[in-house]
N, C-alpha and C positions, 0 to 999 in steps of 0.2 A: 504423607502428610507430616511425618516427623520432622523433616527438614524445615517445612514452612513454620511450624510452631516454635522451632528453635530460633528461627529468624525473628519471629514476632516477640519472643522473649528478649532477644537482644535489642529489639526496637524499643522495648519498655525502658531500657537504660537510656537510649537516646531521647525518649519521650520526656525524661525528667529535665532535659535541657530546653524542651519546647513547651514550657508552661506559660500561661498568660491569661488575659481576660477573655471571656467568652463573647462572641459576637454572632448573633443569629443562631445560637446553640452550639457553635463550634469553638473549641479552644484553639488559640493560635500561638505560633512561636514568637518569642521576643528576645532570643539570645543572639546577639550580633556576632558572637564567636563560633556559632554552630558551623561545622565544616561538613556535615553529612545530612543528606535528605533521604526520605523514605517514600518511594513511589509505588503505587499499586496499579497493575495492569490486569486486563480481563482474560488474557490467553497466554498459554505457554509459548516459548520461542521455538518455532519449528526447525530452525537451522541457524548456525553461526558461521556458515560458509558463504563468503561474498559471491561466489559464482552461482549458487543455486537458490539464494534467498528470493522470495517473491511475495512476501506478506509484510504488513505494516509493523508488526511487532519486531520481526527480524531487521527490517529496514531501519527502524529507530535505533535499535541496539548497534547495528553495524555503522550507522552514521556517526555515532558517538565514540566508537573505539577505533574507527579507521577514518581516513579522509582521502579524497582525490584531489584533482587540480583546483576545484572550487568548493566553497560552501555557500549556503544561502543565509543572509542575515535576517534580522527581524522584519525587514520590509520586503523579503523575498528577492532581494537583489543579490547578484553574484559577487562574492568577495574571494580574493585569492587565498588559496590554501596550500596545496602542494606545488602549485605554480608560483614562481617568483615575480612574474610580470604577465601582462596581457599577451596573448599569442600574436604571432605574425601570421596574417591570413593572406593567401594568394588572391589575386583579383577575381578569379572565377569562383572563389569560395570553396575550393576543393582540397586545399592543403593548409594545415594548421601546424605551426611550430611553437612548442611550449618550452620555455626554460624552467627548470625545476630549482627549488630552493636547496642549496647544498647543506643547510643545517637540519634538514628533516631526517629523523631517525626512526627506526623500528624500536619497539620496547626492549629488544635484546641488545640494542646498541648498534646494530647494523645501519648503515646509511640507506635511505630510500633513494634508489637510483632509477634511471630511465628504464633499465631492463625489467624492473619490477612491474612497471606499467605494461610493458610488452608481454611479459609472461602472464600477468593477470587477465589481460584481454584475450590472449590466445587460449588460456585455460577455460575461460567462459564460453567461447564459441566452439571449442572442441566438442563434437557430437557425443563423445564419451562422457562428458560432464552432464549432459542432458539438462542444461539450463533453460528454464521456461522463459527467461528474458533475453535469450540469445538473439531473438528477432530484432532487438533494438540496435544490433550491430549491422543490420542490413545496409545502412547507408555508408558504412565503412567499406573501403575498397576490398573486394573479395569476401565481404562478411557473409553473404548468403552462401557462397560456395564452400567456405571453410566450415560453416555450421552444417551444411548438407554432406560434408565429407568428400566433396568432389575436388577440393584443393587442400593442400597441407595448411595447418594453422600458421605456419611461418609465412604464408602468403597474405595474411591479414594486413591491411593497410596501416600498420603502426610499426615504427622502428626507432631504435635508440641511436641518437647522434651524440656519441660520447656518453659520459655518465649522467649528465644533468640536462639533457635536451631530448625531447621526443618529437618526431614528425608523424603527423596523422594525415592520411589521404582518404578522402571521401569519394564514393562512386557517384554521388549526386549532392548538390548543395541542399542543406536543410536549415531553415531559419532559426531553429531552436537547438542546434547542435551543442553549444556550450552549456546549456541547461542540462542536457543529458549527463554531462560529466560530474554532476552532483550526486548521481545515483551510485549505490554501492557496487553494482556490477562493473563500473568503470574505474574502480579504485585499484591501486597497485596490490600485488601479492608477492610475498617473499618466497621465491622458488625453493631456496634451500630448506626452509621450514616446511613448506607444503610437501616436498619430496621426502623429507625426514619422517613425517608421520604417515604418509601414504593414505590409505583408506581411513585412517583414524584422524586425519587432519580436521581440526575444528569441531570434533565431536564433544569436546569439553573446552573450558577456557584455558587450560594449560597447553593444549595442543595447537597453539597458534601464537603469532606475535602481532602487535598492533602499532599503528602509526598515528592514531587520533588523540583527542584531548584526554581520553580515558583508556584504560585497559579493562578487558572483561575478566571478572574473577568469580569463583564459586559457582560456575555453570557446569553441571555434571552430565547433561544430556539433552539433545534436541527433542522437543515435543513432550517431554515428561517432567523436566525440572521445573519446580514452582517458585524458584527464587534465584537471583544472581545479583552481582554487584558491578557497578562501574567505578573503578578506582583511578584517581588522578595518575596520568602517565608522566612520570618524571623525565622521560626521554623526549617528550613532545616539544617541538620547536617553539611553540607559543605558550608554554606552560604558565607564564606569568599572567595570562588572560584567564586561566582556569582557577576559579576561586574555591571550589569544593574539593574535599579529600575523597569523598565517595558518595555514590547514590545507590541505596539498597532497593532492589526491585522485588516485589512479591506478586504472585498470581492469585487473585481473588475473583472468582467468577460471579459471586453474589453481591449485588449492589448494596444491600442493607448491611452486610458484613463489612464491606469496604467503608461505608459511611461511619459505622461504629468505630473502626480503626482510626478514621480521620478525627472524629470527635474526641477520641481518647488519646490524641497526640501520638499515635503510632503510625500515622501516614501523613505525608505532606501534599500528596497529589493523588486523586482517585477519579474514576469515571463514574458518573451517575446515569441511570436510565429510568424511563417510565415515571411513575408517581413520585419517586424520590427526587428526580430532576425537577419536577413541577413544584414540589414542596420546598425546595431549597433555592429557588431562583432569586429570592431577595437577600440571601446571605452574601455578605461581602466577599466570601471565599468562592462564590460561584462564578464560573466563566464559561462562556459558550464559544466553542472554536469551530468556525465554518470550515468545511473541508471540500475539496474538489473530489468527492467520493460518491459513487453511486452504489446503493444496495440493490441487487437485482436477482431475478430468477433466471436460471439457464435450464433449457429443456434438452434432454439427451437425445440428439439426432444423429448419433454416430452410426447406428445400424440403418441400412437402407430401408428396412421394414418398420422402423420405429414409428409408433403412432404420433409421436411429437413432431414428426415432419409435416403433419397436417396443420396448415395455417389457421383453419377455423378453430381447431382445438386450442391452439396457443392463444388465439384472440379471446375465446370463451373464458379461459382461465384468467387472462389479464383484465378483461372488462368486469369480472366479478369482484375485483378488489377495490375497495374504497381507500385510496392512498391518503386522502385528507384525514379520515378517521384514524388510520394507522399512525400517522405522524402526531396528531393532536392527542389522541386518547391512549395509545399504547406507548409511544416514545416520549412525548411531552417535553422534549429537550430543545425544541426549535428547529429540528430537521424539517426539510421542505419536501412536499410530494414531487416526485419526478415528473417532468413533462416529456423526457426522452432519455436516452442512454448517456449522452454528454451533459454534464451538470452546468448550472449557471456560472457566470463570471470566470469562465476558463478561456474564452476566445471571443473577440469582437471582429466585425467586418471592418474594412477600411473606412467606412463612414460612421463607425461606432455602434453598430447594432449588435446586441448580444446574440450569440450563436443559437441559444434556445428560442429566442423570439423569432429568428429567421426560420427555424424548423417548424414551430407550432407545437401544440399539445396533442399527443396521441394517446394519452393515458387517463382520460376522465372515466370515472366509473359509469357504467350504463348497464343496469341489471337486465333490461329487455334485450339489448344487443348481445349481452353475454349468453342469454338463453337461446337467442336465434343462432348464434355461432355454434353453440353446443348441439343444437338439433341438426345443423348442417354437418357437423363433424361426425355425429353418430351415423348419419346416412352414408357419408363418404367412407367411413371406416368399417361400417357394418357391425356396429356394437350398440348395446342398449345401456351399458353401465361401464364404469371405469374405476380401477383401483390403482393408485400410485402413491409413491412416498416422496417427501421433501427432505433432502439431506441438508443439515445445517450444523453450525458450531453449537456447543452445549453451554454457552454463556447464558446468564440470566436474561439479557436483552434478546438474544437470538431465539431463545425458547418462547418468549412472549410473542415475538413477531410471527414465528411460524404457527403458533397456536391461533393467532388472529387469522392468518391466511387459511389455515385449515377450516376454520368456522365459516369464513366468507365464501370460500369455494364450494364447500358442501351445502351451504344454505342456498346459494344461487344456482347451482348446477345439479339438478335432480339426477340421482343415480351415480354421482361421483363420491368416492370415499378416499380421503386423504390420510395417509399415515405419516407420522413424523419420526425422523431419525436424527436426533441430536447427538453429536459425537465430539470428542476433543478436537481442538483446532487443527493439530497436525494430522489427525486421522481424516478430517474433512479434506484437507489439502491433498492427501495421498489418494483418497477415493475420487476426488474431482479429477485429478490428473490421469487416473486410470479409467475414467468414464464409468465408475461404479455408482451410478445414481439414476433416478428418474428425473426429478427436478432438484436443482441445486440452488440454495440460497447463499450467495456469496456477495462480496463487495469488491470494488476496484477503486483505488485512489490514483489520481493522475500522477504520472511520473514527472510531467512538466506542463506548463500552462499553455496548452494548445489542444484543440479538439482531436487531433490525430492520436494523442495519448490514449484516447478511448477507441476511436474508430479503427485504428490499426489492430486492435485485439480481435475483431470479428472478421478479419480477412480469412479466407480459406487456408487451412493448413497451419495457422498460428497455434502454438501449443496452449496459449492461454484461452483460446476459444474452446473451452472444455466441452460445451454441448455440440460443437462442430456444425452450427448453422452455417450455410454457405449460399452465396448468391453471386453469379458471374458479373452482373452489372455493378453490384456493390464493389467487388474487387477492382473493376476497371476504374471506377471513380477514385478509389483510394490510391491506386497506382498513379493516376493522373495528377492527383494532389501532391504526390511525392516526386514526380518526374517532370512531365511536360509543362505543368502549370505551377511548379514550385516557385518561380520568380515572378508570378503574377498574383499578388495578394487577393484580388477579387475573384479570379478564376479558381484559385485554390480554396478560398472560402466557400464558393458555390459548390465545388466538388464535394467537400465534406458535408455541407448541408444536405445535398441531394442523396448522398450515401446514408446519412442518418434517417432521412425520410423513408428510404427503402426498408431498412431494418425495423423501423418502428411501424410501418404500414403492415409488415408481416409478423410483427412481434417475434422476431428471431430470438430475442431475449426480452424479458419483461422487467423493466426498471421499476423500483418501488419508491425510493426516496433519496434525496441528496442529504448526506449526513452532516449533522452538527453535533459535535461531541461535547457533552456537558461534563465539566470538571469541577471538583472542589479542590482549590489550590490554596495552600497556606499564603495569606496576604503578605507575609514577610519574605516570600520567595520572589525575587525580582529577575528581570531579564529572561523571562520564560519565553523562548522562541518557538513558535508553532508555524508550520507551513501547510497551506492547502494542497500543495502538490509535492511529489517526491517523498523523501523521508519526513515523517510527521513532525518530529521534535528534534531540536538541537540544544543540548545541555551545556555546550561549551562555555557560555557566558553566564550561567546561573550564579546568583549570589543570594545570601540570606541577610536581610536587613537587620 
């Protein structure tokens, strides 16, 4: 904690620049010359390594200190970044040729070259790296084989054509391919620097180089450090568009503490949850950011003898939860009860029907049905009672949610005892990946605006399917959507809808709500770009009025 309070002490100095009139109880900045901002996040950064990042905190950080071929603008449209022009695409949609901008540099002065993209992609798919997101390379030629170790990483379908052109070959056409390129795992990596630091690469901010609008500073360790800084990258090709000198980030897990920092001019952007979100909704600093994110429960079905392989048990737990009460009474920030795993506004049919409407709602609370499923589960499993734990992050919001779930399940299912295991975010990620949980409360945000961003997660064998629910018919539908039906929008849409119906009818996972993140943001902060899919925030264009 010593480092955090040292940072807060320094923020007090900046806070003297951010004085002004109070609106809705919050003092706001009015210094047009301010070059630094102070942001609060709820969780530590689990990793600063592009190849292994899989969480929203890391994605936001990496999106601001690195960049790939594209960025997303404020309207979620693709804008050129590392690429100097739109790609040349073959008629069959399987080959992309990108020209790179020759003025792009790493923060150490090295030029960003085509080989950096080749190396970065190969490092990510290398099975030794153990990237949870390597499955997104499946559509790249030989992507599955290189990740499985049956082919050399040099066989991956990307090659350098000179210093400033890359050629990418796909094994199948995918309609959202260029959107994937905004994700950190598709960014370039400086091979010389990665190999220089070896196993210590990116374990702190000094052991890496950056090619984005900012460079990472003052980061001393993944999963434990409670503060870091984004400092303007003087080597960045578009540095004239970057208006800030720095953004100081601090981890504060308690919403009331964060709100006090905001009111006392020590923070310019914080996240609010629960009652505090409700109480501040009329403040001019309040903003509600809709996300293509689903908070959900995963059941550990890795062991063939796991009780959570029982459909009726999973349904009993799911039907005992009142999602409307959870979102309105516990969250209070505008989040919406889930109707399925895929959230609203992420995909529409060719005739304009939202994906969730096509699927229908499988998640209405029904106490009587919950009890009926529980009785069936007890008979099938030969048990009279059940004791299990829910693993979650230890943020203020997460703890309140799992406490609500604990009460709802124990109240509606007689003989069930629920224990809670809140742990730091990085620990939750490690335990989830290792399968060290009974039930896991996690969340997933879309990488791109398409239902497959969610449905692909639940295919058999995908590392992000941490509970390892598996269904052959589901897998076949997902594969059809990605192969035989990929060029038929209606067939592809129907494949994904039918797959969603299968997982929801079995409650292979149990969605809770679609997240809306409530922020208090200094009204003097302008050009605040938030994305529902992919990396959450882009700070490149931030200014202070």
